[in-house]
FIMIVEX-164256 format. One record per residue (C-alpha): y negated, z negated, x; residue in one letter; residue number from 1. Coordinates in nm, 4 decimals, padded with zeros to 6 digits. Layout:
BEGIN
        yy        zz        xx  res    n
         Y         Z         X    a  NUM
...
END
This chain:
BEGIN
        yy        zz        xx  res    n
   00.0028  -00.0320   00.0361    m    1
  -00.3360   00.1107   00.1636    a    2
  -00.6683  -00.0468   00.1422    r    3
  -00.9228   00.1439  -00.0331    h    4
  -01.3086   00.0708   00.0032    l    5
  -01.4963   00.3125  -00.2201    i    6
  -01.8753   00.2658  -00.2560    t    7
  -02.1010   00.5268  -00.4623    s    8
  -02.4890   00.5485  -00.3984    a    9
  -02.6657   00.2964  -00.5503    l   10
  -02.8565   00.4037  -00.8473    p   11
  -03.2338   00.3230  -00.7929    y   12
  -03.3671   00.0493  -01.0545    i   13
  -03.6393   00.2329  -01.2285    n   14
  -03.4588   00.4045  -01.5363    g   15
  -03.1862   00.4963  -01.6901    i   16
  -03.0134   00.7743  -01.4745    k   17
  -02.9068   01.1193  -01.5975    h   18
  -02.5942   01.3124  -01.5952    l   19
  -02.6733   01.4777  -01.2548    g   20
  -02.6938   01.1142  -01.1050    n   21
  -02.3515   01.0144  -01.2751    m   22
  -02.1689   01.3148  -01.1668    v   23
  -02.3117   01.3269  -00.7764    g   24
  -02.1818   00.9979  -00.7272    s   25
  -02.0354   00.6994  -00.9782    m   26
  -01.8287   00.9074  -01.2071    l   27
  -01.6234   01.0904  -00.9048    p   28
  -01.6076   00.7656  -00.7297    a   29
  -01.4669   00.5915  -01.0575    d   30
  -01.2147   00.8729  -01.1126    v   31
  -01.0866   00.8257  -00.7558    y   32
  -01.0660   00.4451  -00.7822    s   33
  -00.8672   00.4674  -01.0886    r   34
  -00.6079   00.7229  -00.9593    y   35
  -00.5847   00.5082  -00.6261    l   36
  -00.5132   00.2167  -00.8601    r   37
  -00.2352   00.3850  -01.0621    q   38
  -00.0663   00.4541  -00.7581    r   39
  -00.0739   00.1301  -00.6362    g   40
  -00.3142   00.0770  -00.3933    h   41
  -00.5731  -00.1889  -00.3136    d   42
  -00.9007  -00.0758  -00.4268    v   43
  -01.2159  -00.2227  -00.4024    l   44
  -01.4922  -00.0132  -00.5798    y   45
  -01.8612  -00.1677  -00.5076    i   46
  -02.1721  -00.0410  -00.6368    c   47
  -02.5151  -00.2186  -00.7416    a   48
  -02.8610  -00.1368  -00.8141    t   49
  -03.0998  -00.0573  -00.5448    d   50
  -03.3820  -00.2738  -00.6465    e   51
  -03.6631  -00.2638  -00.3707    h   52
  -03.9239  -00.0037  -00.2641    g   53
  -04.2450   00.1010  -00.4553    t   54
  -04.1278   00.2870  -00.7814    p   55
  -03.9968  -00.0612  -00.8809    a   56
  -04.3385  -00.2172  -00.8348    e   57
  -04.4981   00.0529  -00.9729    l   58
  -04.2572   00.0438  -01.3039    a   59
  -04.2977  -00.3183  -01.3218    a   60
  -04.6971  -00.2820  -01.2959    k   61
  -04.6900  -00.0399  -01.5756    e   62
  -04.4834  -00.2470  -01.7912    q   63
  -04.7245  -00.5528  -01.7235    g   64
  -04.4130  -00.7713  -01.6093    i   65
  -04.3373  -00.9493  -01.2730    p   66
  -04.1336  -00.6926  -01.0735    v   67
  -03.8081  -00.9492  -01.0413    a   68
  -03.8126  -00.9861  -01.4154    e   69
  -03.8562  -00.5690  -01.4359    f   70
  -03.5298  -00.5598  -01.2002    c   71
  -03.3276  -00.8102  -01.3891    a   72
  -03.3865  -00.6299  -01.7666    q   73
  -03.3228  -00.3117  -01.5729    a   74
  -03.0108  -00.3926  -01.4131    h   75
  -02.8361  -00.5311  -01.7089    d   76
  -02.9717  -00.2110  -01.9007    a   77
  -02.7938   00.0141  -01.6538    q   78
  -02.4892  -00.1954  -01.6507    k   79
  -02.4647  -00.1573  -02.0185    a   80
  -02.4406   00.2024  -01.9580    v   81
  -02.2011   00.2126  -01.6873    y   82
  -02.0021  -00.0184  -01.9203    d   83
  -02.0326   00.2664  -02.1694    g   84
  -01.8894   00.5304  -01.9501    f   85
  -01.6103   00.3153  -01.8388    a   86
  -01.7073   00.2758  -01.4862    l   87
  -01.4687   00.0475  -01.3407    a   88
  -01.6627  -00.1195  -01.0653    f   89
  -01.4931  -00.4368  -00.8991    d   90
  -01.8312  -00.5214  -00.8928    h   91
  -02.1918  -00.4043  -00.9378    f   92
  -02.4447  -00.6234  -00.7706    g   93
  -02.8064  -00.6145  -00.6920    r   94
  -02.9909  -00.5382  -00.3730    s   95
  -03.2304  -00.8143  -00.4528    s   96
  -02.9470  -01.0720  -00.4095    s   97
  -02.9411  -01.3441  -00.1518    p   98
  -02.6740  -01.2130   00.0342    q   99
  -02.8226  -00.8694   00.0691    n  100
  -03.1246  -01.0817   00.2071    v  101
  -02.8780  -01.2667   00.4335    e  102
  -02.7018  -01.0068   00.5744    i  103
  -02.9857  -00.7785   00.6002    t  104
  -03.2295  -01.0059   00.8068    q  105
  -02.8979  -01.0710   01.0459    h  106
  -02.8605  -00.7045   01.0923    f  107
  -03.2397  -00.6525   01.1758    a  108
  -03.2019  -00.9625   01.4343    r  109
  -02.9269  -00.8264   01.5868    r  110
  -03.1035  -00.4840   01.6285    l  111
  -03.4135  -00.6691   01.7984    g  112
  -03.1630  -00.8700   02.0410    e  113
  -03.0154  -00.5508   02.1817    n  114
  -03.3151  -00.3664   02.2442    g  115
  -03.3179  -00.1232   01.9286    f  116
  -03.5883  -00.2491   01.7016    i  117
  -03.9417  -00.2511   01.8484    e  118
  -04.2875  -00.3803   01.7193    e  119
  -04.5544  -00.0908   01.7441    r  120
  -04.9187  -00.0455   01.5965    a  121
  -04.9482   00.2438   01.3779    i  122
  -05.2147   00.4064   01.1707    r  123
  -05.1186   00.3817   00.8012    q  124
  -05.2879   00.5233   00.5049    v  125
  -05.5162   00.2475   00.3175    y  126
  -05.6780   00.2804  -00.0253    s  127
  -06.0226   00.0858  -00.0354    p  128
  -05.9837   00.1214  -00.4097    t  129
  -05.6796  -00.0612  -00.4195    d  130
  -05.7592  -00.2756  -00.1338    g  131
  -05.4286  -00.2244   00.0310    r  132
  -05.2362  -00.0653   00.2701    f  133
  -05.0422   00.1970   00.0903    l  134
  -04.6286   00.2429   00.1750    p  135
  -04.5032   00.5772   00.2002    d  136
  -04.4311   00.6065  -00.1815    r  137
  -04.7545   00.4980  -00.2772    y  138
  -04.8784   00.8098  -00.1636    v  139
  -04.8519   01.1455  -00.3186    e  140
  -04.9663   01.4782  -00.2640    g  141
  -04.8478   01.8465  -00.2028    t  142
  -04.5541   01.9080   00.0438    c  143
  -04.6311   02.1171   00.3473    p  144
  -04.2999   02.2599   00.3585    h  145
  -04.2138   02.3746   00.0338    c  146
  -04.5683   02.3198  -00.1632    g  147
  -04.4092   02.0719  -00.4420    y  148
  -04.7310   01.9438  -00.5847    d  149
  -04.5302   01.5965  -00.6543    k  150
  -04.4060   01.5131  -00.3322    a  151
  -04.3927   01.1412  -00.2161    r  152
  -04.4780   01.0221   00.1050    g  153
  -04.1382   00.9433   00.2581    d  154
  -03.9501   01.2395   00.0842    q  155
  -04.0004   01.5432  -00.1112    c  156
  -03.8011   01.5655  -00.4097    e  157
  -03.8048   01.9466  -00.4454    n  158
  -03.6955   02.0245  -00.0702    c  159
  -03.5501   01.7066   00.0503    t  160
  -03.7362   01.7218   00.3608    r  161
  -03.8131   01.3859   00.5320    v  162
  -04.2049   01.3253   00.5183    l  163
  -04.4453   01.0589   00.6286    d  164
  -04.7525   01.0081   00.4214    p  165
  -05.0042   01.1825   00.6511    t  166
  -04.8151   01.4933   00.6386    d  167
  -04.8923   01.5436   00.2605    l  168
  -05.1653   01.7627   00.1617    i  169
  -05.4376   01.6278  -00.0776    d  170
  -05.2839   01.2960  -00.0831    p  171
  -05.3548   01.0484  -00.3548    r  172
  -05.3101   00.6582  -00.4414    s  173
  -04.9860   00.6617  -00.6596    a  174
  -05.1411   00.3114  -00.8133    i  175
  -05.4819   00.4248  -00.8753    s  176
  -05.5099   00.7995  -00.8323    g  177
  -05.7689   00.7761  -00.5953    s  178
  -05.8102   01.0204  -00.3286    t  179
  -06.0363   00.7976  -00.1242    d  180
  -05.7899   00.7176   00.1026    l  181
  -05.8474   00.5933   00.4971    e  182
  -05.5755   00.5731   00.8149    v  183
  -05.6274   00.2360   00.9631    r  184
  -05.4095   00.0809   01.2345    e  185
  -05.1701  -00.2063   01.1260    t  186
  -04.8084  -00.3212   01.2897    k  187
  -04.4427  -00.2603   01.1847    h  188
  -04.0934  -00.2654   01.3110    l  189
  -03.9485   00.0670   01.4256    f  190
  -03.5443   00.1340   01.4526    l  191
  -03.5442   00.3019   01.7493    l  192
  -03.2956   00.5843   01.6391    q  193
  -03.3833   00.8146   01.9606    s  194
  -03.1802   00.5497   02.1634    k  195
  -02.8907   00.5997   01.9462    l  196
  -02.8687   00.9454   01.9345    q  197
  -02.6107   01.0094   02.1569    h  198
  -02.3893   00.7794   02.0147    e  199
  -02.4574   00.8819   01.6664    v  200
  -02.3401   01.1956   01.7731    e  201
  -02.0155   01.0703   01.8965    e  202
  -01.8958   00.9048   01.5912    w  203
  -02.0044   01.1955   01.3509    v  204
  -01.7921   01.4155   01.5897    t  205
  -01.5274   01.2149   01.5393    a  206
  -01.5454   01.1768   01.1583    h  207
  -01.6991   01.4985   01.0295    e  208
  -01.3417   01.6914   01.0315    g  209
  -01.2493   01.4529   00.7163    r  210
  -01.6008   01.5362   00.5396    w  211
  -01.6642   01.8305   00.2726    p  212
  -01.8788   02.0880   00.4712    h  213
  -02.1976   01.9929   00.2681    l  214
  -02.1925   01.6320   00.4394    a  215
  -02.1134   01.7493   00.8066    s  216
  -02.3927   02.0219   00.7833    s  217
  -02.6690   01.7918   00.6590    i  218
  -02.5662   01.5282   00.9328    a  219
  -02.5392   01.8047   01.1949    r  220
  -02.9102   01.9222   01.0733    k  221
  -03.0555   01.5971   01.1201    w  222
  -02.8833   01.5713   01.4816    l  223
  -03.0061   01.9165   01.5752    t  224
  -03.3284   01.8429   01.4907    e  225
  -03.3280   01.5062   01.6721    g  226
  -03.3275   01.1301   01.5872    l  227
  -03.6965   01.0067   01.5807    h  228
  -03.7663   00.6274   01.5749    d  229
  -03.8720   00.5027   01.2294    r  230
  -04.0497   00.2320   01.0517    a  231
  -03.8452   00.0197   00.8742    i  232
  -04.0821  -00.2512   00.7246    t  233
  -04.3529  -00.1732   00.4511    r  234
  -04.6651  -00.3485   00.3224    d  235
  -04.4954  -00.4587  -00.0319    l  236
  -04.5047  -00.7808  -00.2495    d  237
  -04.1014  -00.6921  -00.3499    w  238
  -03.8404  -00.6547  -00.0732    g  239
  -03.6177  -00.8487   00.1997    v  240
  -03.8860  -01.0158   00.3918    p  241
  -03.9072  -00.9777   00.7766    v  242
  -03.7605  -01.3109   00.8985    p  243
  -04.0330  -01.5744   01.0353    a  244
  -03.8042  -01.6923   01.2964    d  245
  -03.8304  -01.3150   01.4694    t  246
  -04.1249  -01.1677   01.4027    w  247
  -04.3711  -01.4426   01.2653    p  248
  -04.6869  -01.2627   01.2885    e  249
  -04.5301  -00.9701   01.0537    l  250
  -04.3795  -01.2010   00.8374    a  251
  -04.7038  -01.4274   00.8131    a  252
  -04.8489  -01.0355   00.6822    e  253
  -04.5759  -01.0385   00.4172    g  254
  -04.3958  -00.7228   00.5504    k  255
  -04.0719  -00.6244   00.4041    v  256
  -03.8201  -00.4084   00.5095    f  257
  -03.7799  -00.0332   00.4291    y  258
  -03.5687   00.0061   00.1187    v  259
  -03.3812   00.2532   00.3183    w  260
  -03.2910   00.0002   00.5463    f  261
  -03.1712  -00.2886   00.3129    d  262
  -03.0295  -00.0553   00.0447    a  263
  -02.7095   00.0570   00.2478    p  264
  -02.6387  -00.2804   00.3848    i  265
  -02.6163  -00.3893   00.0037    e  266
  -02.2982  -00.2207   00.0062    y  267
  -02.1821  -00.5160   00.2266    i  268
  -02.4057  -00.7653   00.0434    g  269
  -02.2443  -00.6468  -00.2983    a  270
  -01.9127  -00.7115  -00.1458    t  271
  -02.0035  -01.0583  -00.0563    k  272
  -02.1426  -01.1265  -00.4340    e  273
  -01.7738  -01.0336  -00.5213    w  274
  -01.6501  -01.2517  -00.2836    s  275
  -01.8807  -01.5783  -00.3231    d  276
  -01.7777  -01.5611  -00.7121    e  277
  -01.4382  -01.6567  -00.6092    q  278
  -01.4473  -01.7149  -00.2424    p  279
  -01.0986  -01.9225  -00.2690    e  280
  -00.9325  -01.5857  -00.3460    t  281
  -01.1556  -01.3376  -00.2303    r  282
  -01.2562  -01.2313   00.1359    d  283
  -01.5258  -01.0175   00.1850    w  284
  -01.5099  -00.9801   00.5474    k  285
  -01.1609  -00.8500   00.5853    s  286
  -01.3075  -00.5417   00.3766    w  287
  -01.6293  -00.4939   00.6119    w  288
  -01.5513  -00.6750   00.9530    y  289
  -01.2943  -00.4535   01.1350    e  290
  -01.2170  -00.7956   01.3592    a  291
  -01.1229  -00.9890   01.0241    d  292
  -00.9011  -00.6931   00.8589    a  293
  -00.5980  -00.7675   01.0617    g  294
  -00.2981  -00.5383   01.0500    d  295
  -00.4114  -00.3931   00.7006    n  296
  -00.7079  -00.1619   00.8066    p  297
  -00.9316  -00.0209   00.5259    v  298
  -01.0175   00.3297   00.4592    h  299
  -01.3715   00.3694   00.3468    y  300
  -01.5042   00.6538   00.1122    t  301
  -01.8570   00.6874   00.0123    e  302
  -01.9694   00.9069  -00.2774    f  303
  -02.3175   01.0536  -00.3275    m  304
  -02.5476   01.3588  -00.3949    a  305
  -02.6748   01.5526  -00.1085    k  306
  -03.0193   01.4084  -00.0747    d  307
  -02.8439   01.0879   00.0182    n  308
  -02.6366   01.2171   00.3038    v  309
  -02.8822   01.2016   00.5733    p  310
  -02.9205   00.8239   00.5618    f  311
  -02.5392   00.7687   00.5149    h  312
  -02.4227   00.9903   00.7656    t  313
  -02.6879   00.9258   01.0465    v  314
  -02.9153   00.6303   00.9471    m  315
  -02.6911   00.3894   00.8369    f  316
  -02.4328   00.4748   01.1051    p  317
  -02.7145   00.4409   01.3875    a  318
  -02.7930   00.1007   01.2366    t  319
  -02.4424  -00.0520   01.2255    q  320
  -02.3889   00.0764   01.5838    l  321
  -02.6890  -00.0695   01.7027    g  322
  -02.5703  -00.4232   01.5814    v  323
  -02.3158  -00.3920   01.8268    r  324
  -02.0635  -00.5783   01.5641    e  325
  -01.7278  -00.4356   01.4594    p  326
  -01.8547  -00.3355   01.1303    w  327
  -01.6603  -00.1089   00.8967    k  328
  -01.8089   00.2527   00.9064    k  329
  -01.7501   00.5427   00.6463    v  330
  -01.4442   00.7600   00.6979    d  331
  -01.5271   01.0108   00.4333    v  332
  -01.8275   01.0982   00.2783    v  333
  -01.7612   01.2775  -00.0312    k  334
  -02.1117   01.4412  -00.1244    a  335
  -02.1983   01.6691  -00.4130    f  336
  -02.4566   01.9177  -00.4706    n  337
  -02.7185   01.9035  -00.8022    w  338
  -02.5916   01.9684  -01.1241    l  339
  -02.9026   02.1325  -01.2939    t  340
  -03.0169   02.1683  -01.6536    y  341
  -03.0407   02.5252  -01.7418    y  342
  -03.0931   02.6085  -01.3688    g  343
  -03.3788   02.3429  -01.3614    g  344
  -03.3440   01.9906  -01.1828    k  345
  -03.2375   01.6894  -01.3751    f  346
  -03.5157   01.4730  -01.2872    s  347
  -03.5919   01.0757  -01.3519    t  348
  -03.9581   01.0987  -01.3309    s  349
  -03.9902   01.3910  -01.5232    q  350
  -03.7565   01.3195  -01.7877    k  351
  -03.5977   01.6462  -01.8055    r  352
  -03.2297   01.6855  -01.8982    g  353
  -02.9686   01.4413  -02.0818    v  354
  -02.9829   01.1091  -01.9759    f  355
  -02.6561   00.8724  -01.9681    t  356
  -02.7675   00.6325  -02.2991    d  357
  -02.8571   00.9334  -02.4550    q  358
  -02.5376   01.1211  -02.3796    a  359
  -02.3495   00.7738  -02.5189    l  360
  -02.5642   00.7980  -02.8761    s  361
  -02.4439   01.1887  -02.8895    i  362
  -02.0618   01.1580  -02.8247    l  363
  -01.8238   00.9186  -02.6520    p  364
  -01.7731   00.8787  -02.2835    a  365
  -01.4629   01.0574  -02.2490    d  366
  -01.6548   01.3831  -02.3817    y  367
  -01.8713   01.3368  -02.0892    w  368
  -01.6480   01.2136  -01.8134    r  369
  -01.4141   01.5321  -01.8618    y  370
  -01.7062   01.7838  -01.8596    f  371
  -01.8843   01.6469  -01.5580    l  372
  -01.5918   01.6321  -01.3580    i  373
  -01.4489   01.9745  -01.4384    a  374
  -01.7758   02.1037  -01.3694    n  375
  -01.8929   01.8777  -01.0854    a  376
  -02.1133   02.0512  -00.8423    p  377
  -01.8903   02.0557  -00.5250    e  378
  -01.9452   02.3701  -00.3552    s  379
  -02.3067   02.4504  -00.5029    d  380
  -02.5151   02.3329  -00.7810    d  381
  -02.3753   02.3909  -01.1256    s  382
  -02.5976   02.4291  -01.4269    s  383
  -02.5784   02.1953  -01.7387    f  384
  -02.5915   02.3911  -02.0825    t  385
  -02.5248   02.3016  -02.4313    w  386
  -02.3423   02.6261  -02.4685    e  387
  -02.1085   02.5310  -02.1877    h  388
  -02.0604   02.1917  -02.2486    f  389
  -01.9705   02.2782  -02.6365    t  390
  -01.7127   02.5555  -02.5298    a  391
  -01.5309   02.3162  -02.2822    t  392
  -01.4896   02.0170  -02.5491    v  393
  -01.3707   02.2458  -02.7927    n  394
  -01.1189   02.4336  -02.5835    k  395
  -00.9979   02.1853  -02.3417    d  396
  -01.0158   01.8665  -02.5030    l  397
  -01.0178   01.9397  -02.8851    a  398
  -00.7532   02.2618  -02.8758    d  399
  -00.5467   02.1930  -02.5652    t  400
  -00.5256   01.8431  -02.5770    l  401
  -00.6186   01.6786  -02.9032    g  402
  -00.4603   01.9263  -03.1076    n  403
  -00.1082   01.9131  -02.9299    f  404
  -00.1225   01.5343  -02.9681    v  405
  -00.2292   01.5553  -03.3555    n  406
   00.0174   01.8513  -03.4618    r  407
   00.3283   01.6908  -03.2484    v  408
   00.2857   01.3379  -03.4122    l  409
   00.1882   01.4284  -03.7585    s  410
   00.4681   01.6978  -03.7886    f  411
   00.7269   01.4868  -03.6363    s  412
   00.6193   01.1863  -03.8897    k  413
   00.6385   01.4297  -04.2052    k  414
   00.9747   01.5671  -04.1322    r  415
   01.1441   01.2781  -03.9350    f  416
   00.9742   00.9832  -04.0067    g  417
   00.7986   00.7026  -03.8049    d  418
   01.0460   00.6992  -03.5109    e  419
   01.0798   00.9276  -03.2471    v  420
   01.3821   01.1663  -03.3404    p  421
   01.6820   01.1926  -03.1398    a  422
   01.8179   01.5313  -03.1799    g  423
   02.0223   01.7548  -02.9230    s  424
   02.0558   01.7246  -02.5652    a  425
   01.7970   01.8711  -02.3243    a  426
   01.8470   02.2331  -02.2675    g  427
   01.7285   02.5208  -02.0503    e  428
   01.4024   02.5088  -02.2058    a  429
   01.3421   02.1485  -02.1482    e  430
   01.4660   02.1723  -01.7564    a  431
   01.2319   02.4437  -01.6910    k  432
   00.9177   02.2649  -01.8263    l  433
   01.0200   01.9490  -01.6547    g  434
   01.0274   02.1696  -01.3240    e  435
   00.6692   02.2768  -01.4278    q  436
   00.5421   01.9628  -01.5027    i  437
   00.6644   01.7978  -01.1964    a  438
   00.4574   02.1054  -00.9713    e  439
   00.1542   02.0711  -01.1702    l  440
   00.1491   01.6891  -01.1276    l  441
   00.2271   01.7474  -00.7737    a  442
  -00.0993   01.9881  -00.7682    e  443
  -00.2975   01.7090  -00.9672    y  444
  -00.2360   01.4725  -00.6918    e  445
  -00.2882   01.6948  -00.4151    n  446
  -00.6373   01.7549  -00.5454    q  447
  -00.7225   01.4165  -00.6236    l  448
  -00.6275   01.3031  -00.2825    e  449
  -00.8723   01.5719  -00.1142    a  450
  -01.1149   01.4790  -00.3572    l  451
  -01.1553   01.8215  -00.5056    q  452
  -01.2546   01.7206  -00.8532    f  453
  -01.2848   02.0384  -01.0419    r  454
  -00.9809   02.1720  -00.8845    k  455
  -00.8396   01.8417  -00.9903    a  456
  -00.9475   01.9024  -01.3465    a  457
  -00.7839   02.2597  -01.3677    a  458
  -00.4408   02.0977  -01.2698    a  459
  -00.5153   01.8356  -01.5615    l  460
  -00.5778   02.1103  -01.7888    r  461
  -00.2935   02.2882  -01.6858    a  462
  -00.0554   02.0045  -01.7428    l  463
  -00.2051   02.0092  -02.0893    w  464
  -00.1474   02.3859  -02.1647    s  465
   00.2205   02.3525  -02.0237    a  466
   00.2549   02.1589  -02.3232    g  467
   00.1370   02.3930  -02.5827    n  468
   00.3021   02.6851  -02.4073    s  469
   00.6406   02.4943  -02.4286    y  470
   00.5407   02.4378  -02.8087    l  471
   00.4433   02.7709  -02.8972    e  472
   00.7748   02.8788  -02.7446    e  473
   01.0395   02.6451  -02.9262    k  474
   00.7893   02.6512  -03.2571    a  475
   00.9703   02.3459  -03.4032    p  476
   00.8199   02.4278  -03.7595    w  477
   01.0504   02.7522  -03.7511    l  478
   01.3347   02.5794  -03.5782    e  479
   01.3894   02.3025  -03.8046    i  480
   01.4601   02.5776  -04.0972    k  481
   01.7753   02.6465  -03.8987    t  482
   01.8572   02.4060  -03.6377    d  483
   01.7284   02.0534  -03.7064    q  484
   01.8762   01.8537  -03.3955    d  485
   01.6790   02.1483  -03.1596    g  486
   01.3346   02.0798  -03.3706    a  487
   01.4004   01.6937  -03.3251    a  488
   01.4582   01.7905  -02.9129    l  489
   01.1564   01.9855  -02.8994    t  490
   00.9537   01.6997  -03.0691    l  491
   01.0629   01.4476  -02.8685    r  492
   01.0347   01.6080  -02.5634    t  493
   00.6288   01.6896  -02.6692    a  494
   00.6254   01.3326  -02.7315    m  495
   00.7247   01.2200  -02.3745    n  496
   00.4679   01.4883  -02.2761    l  497
   00.1886   01.3149  -02.4713    i  498
   00.3096   00.9625  -02.2827    h  499
   00.2759   01.1320  -01.9620    l  500
  -00.0511   01.2846  -02.0310    y  501
  -00.1536   00.9254  -02.1371    a  502
  -00.0649   00.7857  -01.8167    v  503
  -00.1947   01.0887  -01.5679    v  504
  -00.5145   01.1483  -01.7895    s  505
  -00.6093   00.8037  -01.7233    e  506
  -00.8680   00.8870  -01.4318    p  507
  -01.0649   01.1377  -01.6059    f  508
  -01.0564   01.0138  -01.9791    i  509
  -00.9326   00.6190  -02.0023    p  510
  -01.0360   00.5514  -02.3564    a  511
  -00.8590   00.8365  -02.4718    t  512
  -00.5632   00.7917  -02.2531    s  513
  -00.5273   00.4596  -02.4274    a  514
  -00.5227   00.5566  -02.7310    t  515
  -00.2322   00.8347  -02.6506    m  516
  -00.0162   00.5624  -02.5011    r  517
  -00.0755   00.2885  -02.7739    a  518
   00.0768   00.5606  -03.0126    a  519
   00.4202   00.4594  -02.9194    f  520
   00.5757   00.1067  -02.9677    a  521
   00.7261   00.0977  -02.6238    l  522
   00.8019  -00.3024  -02.5256    r  523
   00.6638  -00.3989  -02.1960    g  524
   00.5001  -00.0181  -02.1104    d  525
   00.2955  -00.1172  -01.7627    t  526
   00.3782   00.2324  -01.5976    k  527
   00.1038   00.3171  -01.3949    t  528
   00.1978   00.6797  -01.2573    w  529
   00.4668   00.9221  -01.3130    v  530
   00.6900   01.0270  -01.0385    t  531
   00.8612   01.3655  -01.0100    a  532
   01.1866   01.2727  -01.1279    d  533
   01.0181   01.1147  -01.4007    e  534
   00.8013   01.4156  -01.5012    a  535
   01.1025   01.6662  -01.4463    k  536
   01.3039   01.4201  -01.7079    s  537
   01.0531   01.3799  -01.9749    l  538
   01.2449   01.0573  -02.0960    s  539
   01.0024   00.7936  -02.0763    a  540
   01.0032   00.7766  -02.4531    v  541
   01.3424   00.7168  -02.6124    p  542
   01.4524   00.8173  -02.9144    a  543
   01.3923   00.5515  -03.2198    g  544
   01.0519   00.4417  -03.0426    t  545
   00.8509   00.3901  -03.3425    a  546
   00.4854   00.5794  -03.3291    f  547
   00.1786   00.6098  -03.5276    t  548
  -00.0435   00.8833  -03.5499    v  549
  -00.3660   00.8273  -03.3882    p  550
  -00.7081   00.9513  -03.5536    p  551
  -00.8150   01.2783  -03.4129    v  552
  -00.8807   01.2594  -03.0547    l  553
  -01.1704   01.4809  -02.9940    f  554
  -01.3850   01.6146  -03.3001    a  555
  -01.4612   01.9977  -03.2443    k  556
  -01.8245   02.0734  -03.1716    l  557
  -01.9810   02.2999  -03.4334    t  558
  -02.2598   02.5698  -03.4262    d  559
  -02.4579   02.3295  -03.6095    e  560
  -02.4145   02.0343  -03.3598    d  561
  -02.5040   02.2864  -03.0772    l  562
  -02.8454   02.4121  -03.2370    e  563
  -02.9226   02.0196  -03.2959    t  564
  -02.8698   01.9198  -02.9485    y  565
  -03.0391   02.2437  -02.8092    k  566
  -03.3447   02.1435  -03.0400    e  567
  -03.3510   01.7391  -02.9611    r  568
  -03.3388   01.8336  -02.5716    f  569
  -03.4169   02.1973  -02.5240    g  570
  -03.2125   02.4891  -02.4771    g  571
  -03.3985   02.5807  -02.1483    a  572
  -03.5781   02.3754  -01.8342    s  573
  -03.9507   02.3423  -01.9384    e  574
END
């Protein structure tokens, strides 16, 4: 049994996330975590809200409440949505936790002791109107690289280039909108990434062979351009404080660490949060401190969208390397491109596209889970359209899976009663079906192991289709007229397929899988996966097992539904 540590990029605290955020990090991480648990592995899936930085302060200011209160409310609101999507986190923490403060300050002290943090005087944007220095995200303007007029002072959301506030054209204060800005001198801590470049390159070279091309190419681009020393403190009221015992002057000035310094450390902090809930039985260090892992090492997989990749493949590894302690570093970075909305970007700040809470108000989570993973933006950006969503739901979920389950169970109940019929012994068609199911199951497993989610969805869909093909070939509604035992065999085999689907579909559609499994009154049905031999035999549900016909698993979406969705959300990006 392997130990798998899984993290997904921390969703930022300022508002409910859109579907692009869901499919680019948390949902595929959940699918993979569920699959590994079903295969018997020891899995720890960690995530948290990313609560520090400028947008949190601005959002709290807009609502007129303290930032700590805003973050607590927003954390609970996000967690409710993720519960609605059935994301099975082992812990969903908060980057403002005492644990993250403690570990972030520890990292900073160690980096300072090792000569990788330096105090420097810099010239920074100051707003006389606001009476304060403006951290990078408090400065907005036009990107000098792509011309996007809503670029922030740390990164352009449009072209993903990392920026400094002084790079922006026509800069303005994000607080007051004032263009009356000055550049004054102040002191900050810098992470000396340039001194760690060679070590980071060696580390990336040793690991990138296991990363998707998207992740490795982004890391290589940053390394080729050269790692620059980067300020890791900000002038904010909200964040992890600079420790007064190490940098007393900066601490007295109220400096806090840059959100991109403390946020990745929260993966560790959140694990300690999880451990501190049950310290007698949970050991956070055995997951993160390689010296404490013993003879059972951890395999660590991160899930994120492409704009997060540089920080996880370069900046955070540089931080970990510079600490000179045996902290666990990522083994595989699963990066995703963007899910677009009719070709335009989903955007939290501009409220464009379908947001996760809205999605759940329209349809149950399994509709969204399946569609998003089946169309995950892995090799390239993919586009969400209501036409594509409706067609996928109707064809794959309603027709291929839902209709199969309903017609098998309804027909058997009508002709043979409330128990699985016995019928004759399995014949050539059943043996052929079993071989096919075993092959398709192996393909499904291989694609999940390889983190190829679209291909895994295609393999799952092929498993469902195989049942329909078998049913059409045997046609029990005709068979029963001349061979009642043969029709009973066909239905019993199809019911075993339903149970198999219930087990192996759980990573994608957990609620529907539970409904399918509950249709059969099997005592002690704790099966977590299906072996090749079990797939071939299709005998997990024996004759005589009581069953019920569940409600329709997936309702077909109508043309009227489609028009309603388009009217509410728009049929194209504005």
